[in-house]
N, C-alpha and C positions, 0 to 999 in steps of 0.2 A: 509587554514582555510576553513571549510565547509560552504556551502551556507547558511544554516539555522542559524549558529552562526553569520555570517556576517549580516544577516537580523536582528537578535535580537539585535546586537550591534548598528546597524544603527537606529533601532527603539528607543532604549534607548537614543541615542544621540539626535535624533529629539525631543523626549519627554522632555529631560532635557533642550534642547535649547528653546523649547516652554515655559517651566516653567520660565526659566531665562528671556526670553523676556517679559513675562507677568509681572514678578516682576519688571523688569527694567522700564517698561512703566508706572508703577504705577497703573495699572488696576489689579483687582483681577479676575483671571481666575481659575475656578474649573475644575480640570481634573478628570474624572471618567472613570476608566478602568475596563473592565470585560473580561471574557474569556468563551469560549465554547469548550467542548470536543466533536468534531465531530466524533471521533471514537466511543464514547459512543452513539451518535445519530445513527450511523450506526448499532450498536448492539441492540438498544432499540426501534427504530421506525419500523412501519410496512413496510415502503418502504425500509429501511435498511435491515430488515430481509429477505424480498423478494430478494433483490440483493444478499445477502450472500447465500441464499438457491440456487439461480441460479448458482452462482459461484461454490458452493460445488458440484452441480450436474455435471457441466462441468469438474470439477477437477476429479471426480470419473470416468467419461467417458474417460478422457485422461489417467488416471492411468490404466484403463483396457487395453487400446491400448498398453501402455508401458509393462504391465505384459505379454500380449500375445507375443509381440516381444521378450521380455526377455526369456520366456519359449522356444521359437523357437531357440534362440541363445544357450541356455543351451542344448537343444536336439541336435543341430548341433555339439556342442563341445563334448558332450558325445559320439556321433556317431563317430566323428573323433578320439577320444581317443581309442575307441574299434578297429577301423580299422588301427590304426597307424602302427602296426607291419606287416600288410599284404599289405599296399599300397606301390607302387613304390615311390621313393624319389621325382620325379617331380610332381606326383599327390598329394603326401603329402604336398609339398610346396604350390601347388595351393589351396588345401583345407584350409591350415593354413592361406593363404592370404584371402580367402573367409571369414573365421572365423574373422579375424582381421577387414575386411571391414564391416561385420555385426555388430561387436562390436562398431566400430566407428559410424556406422549409428544409432545404438541404443543410443549412447551418444548424437549425434546430435539431434535426435528426442526428447530426454529428455530435452535438453537445449531449443529447439524450443517450446516445450509444456510449459515449465516453463515460457518462455518469453510471450507466448500467454496468460497464466493465469495471469501473472503480468499486462499485458496490459489490459486484460479484467477487472481485479480487479480495476485498476486505473480508467477505464471508469465508472464502477459501483459506485465507491466512488465519482468520480467527479459529477455524476448524483445526488446522494443524497446530496452532498454538495452544488450543484447549487440550489437545492430546499431549503436548509437551509439558503442560502445567503439572500434572501429577508426577511425571518422571522427574522434573526439576525439584519438586517438593521432596520426593523420596531421596534423591541425591543430597539435597541440602540437609535433611534430617540425619541421614546416615553419616555424612562427613562433617557435621557440626557447623554448617554455614549459618551466620547470623542473617545474611541477606544475599540474594541473588538478583542482579540487575540485568536488564536487557540492553545489549550493546547498541542497537540501532535506534533506540527511541530517544536519543539525545542525552540520556543520563550518564553515559560513560564516554568521556572525551578521550581518555587514554587509560589503559590498564595493562599490567604485566600479563603476558600470555599464560603464565602459570595459574592465573585466576579463571581462565576460560574453561568452562565445563561443557562446551558445545559438543565436542566429539563424543563424550560419554552419553549425553542426552540423545544425540543422533543414533548411537549404537543401540540404545534401549528403545527408540522409536521404530526401528526397522523391523 
């Protein structure tokens, strides 16, 4: 079972338990739940747009590095193919090994750059979300929300748009 589904199920169980306890104790507890789409906040707020722009610039820089190394590999492979008939067998095997090593190095670099980008994106996203946290808490306390969920983390499969506080969060983040 994936982690997000487990958290969603746990949240529903806790929520259901709270409702049952409130009913069993004879007190009337109103539960007010809202949600926020933090991915939308990332796309719509100035801070989110800056973060995405920086990430895109880094992505393009890393792509240029990969493209350069890939062109070098292709040139080496083409050169080897042209020289194949004139090279001694031992030299040919050595060059083929070099080609294979360069190919593996390119693949490793690609994976490393992908991991770096994912890590950088996670940091940028965490930064914008940490700015949204206090705003969400303020709105929740002010408007009497029992719980605010994040729409894109798998906990909200469907919700009425009236429960969405994203626009207000974004307005306060700008």
